[in-house]
C-alpha positions as CSV (number, residue, x, y, z in Angstrom):
1,M,-32.0,-7.0,2.0
2,F,-28.8,-8.5,3.6
3,R,-28.1,-10.4,0.4
4,V,-28.6,-7.4,-1.9
5,T,-26.4,-5.2,0.3
6,S,-23.7,-7.9,0.6
7,L,-23.7,-8.4,-3.1
8,L,-23.4,-4.7,-3.7
9,I,-20.6,-4.3,-1.3
10,A,-18.8,-7.4,-2.7
11,G,-19.2,-6.0,-6.2
12,C,-17.9,-2.6,-5.2
13,L,-14.8,-4.1,-3.5
14,G,-14.1,-6.2,-6.6
15,A,-14.4,-3.2,-8.8
16,A,-12.1,-1.1,-6.5
17,I,-9.5,-3.9,-6.6
18,A,-9.7,-4.8,-10.3
19,C,-9.5,-1.2,-11.5
20,Q,-6.0,-1.0,-9.9
21,A,-4.6,-3.3,-12.6
22,P,-4.3,-0.7,-15.4
23,A,-2.8,1.8,-13.0
24,F,-0.3,-0.7,-11.6
25,M,0.6,-1.9,-15.1
26,Q,1.2,1.7,-16.2
27,Q,3.5,2.4,-13.3
28,Y,5.3,-0.9,-13.9
29,K,5.8,0.0,-17.6
30,Q,7.2,3.4,-16.6
31,R,9.7,1.8,-14.2
32,L,10.5,-0.8,-16.9
33,G,11.3,2.1,-19.3
34,G,13.6,3.7,-16.8
35,A,15.4,0.3,-16.1
36,I,15.8,-0.2,-19.9
37,D,17.3,3.3,-20.2
38,E,19.8,2.6,-17.4
39,L,20.7,-0.9,-18.8
40,A,21.2,0.7,-22.3
41,T,23.7,3.1,-20.8
42,V,25.7,0.2,-19.2
43,V,25.6,-1.8,-22.4
44,S,26.6,1.3,-24.5
45,H,29.6,1.9,-22.3
46,F,30.6,-1.7,-22.5
47,D,30.3,-1.6,-26.3
48,R,32.3,1.6,-26.5
49,D,35.1,0.1,-24.4
50,A,35.1,-3.0,-26.5
51,R,35.4,-1.0,-29.7
52,A,38.2,1.0,-28.2
53,A,40.1,-2.3,-27.8
54,N,39.2,-3.3,-31.4
55,M,36.6,-5.9,-30.2
56,D,32.9,-6.4,-30.6
57,R,30.6,-7.2,-27.8
58,A,30.7,-11.0,-28.2
59,S,34.5,-11.1,-28.3
60,A,34.8,-8.8,-25.3
61,I,32.6,-11.0,-23.2
62,E,34.4,-14.1,-24.4
63,R,37.7,-12.5,-23.4
64,Y,36.3,-11.9,-19.9
65,T,34.9,-15.4,-19.5
66,R,38.0,-17.1,-20.9
67,S,40.3,-15.2,-18.5
68,G,41.9,-17.3,-15.8
69,D,41.0,-14.6,-13.3
70,Q,37.8,-15.4,-11.4
71,F,37.0,-11.7,-11.0
72,F,37.1,-11.1,-14.8
73,V,35.1,-14.3,-15.4
74,A,32.4,-13.1,-13.0
75,R,32.4,-9.7,-14.6
76,G,32.0,-11.2,-18.1
77,T,29.1,-13.4,-16.9
78,A,27.5,-10.4,-15.1
79,M,27.8,-8.4,-18.3
80,M,26.2,-11.2,-20.3
81,D,23.3,-11.3,-17.8
82,T,22.9,-7.5,-18.0
83,I,22.7,-7.6,-21.8
84,N,20.2,-10.5,-21.7
85,R,18.1,-8.6,-19.1
86,W,18.2,-5.5,-21.2
87,H,16.9,-7.4,-24.3
88,D,14.2,-9.2,-22.3
89,M,13.0,-6.0,-20.7
90,S,13.0,-4.2,-24.0
91,D,11.0,-7.0,-25.6
92,H,8.5,-6.8,-22.8
93,W,8.2,-3.0,-22.9
94,R,7.5,-3.2,-26.7
95,A,4.9,-6.0,-26.2
96,M,3.1,-4.0,-23.5
97,T,3.2,-0.8,-25.6
98,S,1.6,-2.6,-28.6
99,A,-0.9,-4.5,-26.5
100,T,-4.6,-3.5,-26.5
101,A,-6.6,-3.0,-23.4
102,L,-7.9,-6.5,-23.7
103,T,-4.5,-8.2,-24.2
104,R,-2.3,-6.0,-21.9
105,L,-2.9,-8.1,-18.8
106,P,-1.8,-11.4,-20.3
107,V,1.2,-9.7,-22.0
108,F,2.1,-8.0,-18.6
109,V,2.0,-11.3,-16.8
110,S,3.8,-13.3,-19.4
111,G,6.9,-11.1,-19.4
112,L,6.8,-9.9,-15.9
113,D,10.2,-9.0,-14.3
114,R,9.6,-10.1,-10.7
115,D,12.2,-7.8,-9.1
116,L,10.9,-4.7,-10.9
117,A,7.2,-5.7,-10.2
118,A,8.1,-6.0,-6.5
119,R,9.7,-2.6,-6.4
120,T,6.7,-1.2,-8.3
121,W,4.3,-2.7,-5.8
122,N,6.3,-1.3,-2.8
123,A,5.9,2.2,-4.2
124,Y,2.4,1.8,-5.6
125,K,-0.4,4.0,-4.3
126,P,-3.9,2.8,-5.1
127,S,-6.1,5.2,-7.1
128,I,-9.4,5.2,-8.9
129,P,-8.6,5.4,-12.5
130,T,-11.1,7.1,-14.7
131,T,-9.7,5.9,-18.0
132,P,-11.9,3.6,-20.2
133,E,-9.6,0.8,-19.4
134,G,-9.7,1.4,-15.7
135,L,-13.5,1.6,-15.8
136,G,-13.7,-1.6,-17.8
137,Y,-11.5,-3.5,-15.3
138,G,-13.7,-2.1,-12.5
139,G,-16.8,-3.3,-14.2
140,V,-15.4,-6.8,-14.7
141,G,-14.2,-6.8,-11.1
142,F,-17.7,-5.7,-9.9
143,L,-19.4,-8.5,-11.9
144,F,-16.9,-11.2,-10.9
145,S,-17.1,-10.3,-7.2
146,H,-20.9,-9.9,-7.3
147,F,-21.4,-13.4,-8.8
148,L,-18.6,-15.1,-6.8
149,F,-20.0,-13.8,-3.5
150,G,-23.5,-14.6,-4.6
151,G,-22.4,-18.2,-5.4
152,V,-20.7,-18.5,-2.0
153,L,-23.8,-17.2,-0.2
154,S,-25.9,-19.8,-2.1
155,M,-23.6,-22.6,-1.2
156,L,-23.6,-21.6,2.5
157,R,-27.4,-21.6,2.5
158,G,-27.5,-25.0,0.8
159,G,-28.5,-23.6,-2.6
160,R,-32.1,-22.8,-1.6
161,R,-33.8,-19.7,-0.4
162,R,-35.4,-19.4,3.0
163,P,-39.1,-18.9,2.9
164,S,-40.1,-15.3,3.8
165,R,-41.7,-14.7,7.2
166,H,-44.9,-13.7,5.6
167,V,-45.3,-17.2,4.1
168,E,-44.5,-18.8,7.4
169,T,-47.0,-16.6,9.2
170,R,-49.8,-17.4,6.7
171,Q,-49.1,-21.1,6.9
172,A,-49.2,-20.9,10.8
173,A,-52.5,-19.0,10.7
174,G,-54.0,-21.4,8.2
175,S,-53.3,-24.5,10.3
């Protein structure tokens, strides 16, 4: 009875944890979209200012970085980093948007922006998703935890089952 109850509890805990993945990825994707929008505004303003000075983006950044003034060099490098981050985040958002329920987790992990993920995690509130994807993750989590915990219990008991008390009692009575 202990084994069955323990396996059921382990499975339920695994399900509760695993079903958080789709909800967390959705909240991350929403934050990612907001970050992309803000970076797009910054890049757009930079491009507008470059055009007003009869330059394109590349030549404006080059002008910053070739300046002898450390402040302007730093601003040019920061703008280049901002543009690259905007491109990386946009690529990641598109990949997550086009991913299926089965491919979303590897896509999420492969392009993860650690700073954004940390801020998402700090604001994240666990929930029990009722979407097919959330239920699927929960089912996989249940099975994984159930079998993992069952394997651990088997290893702790030396891989063999203890004989039941009824067998021991019959053997003692028959002696």
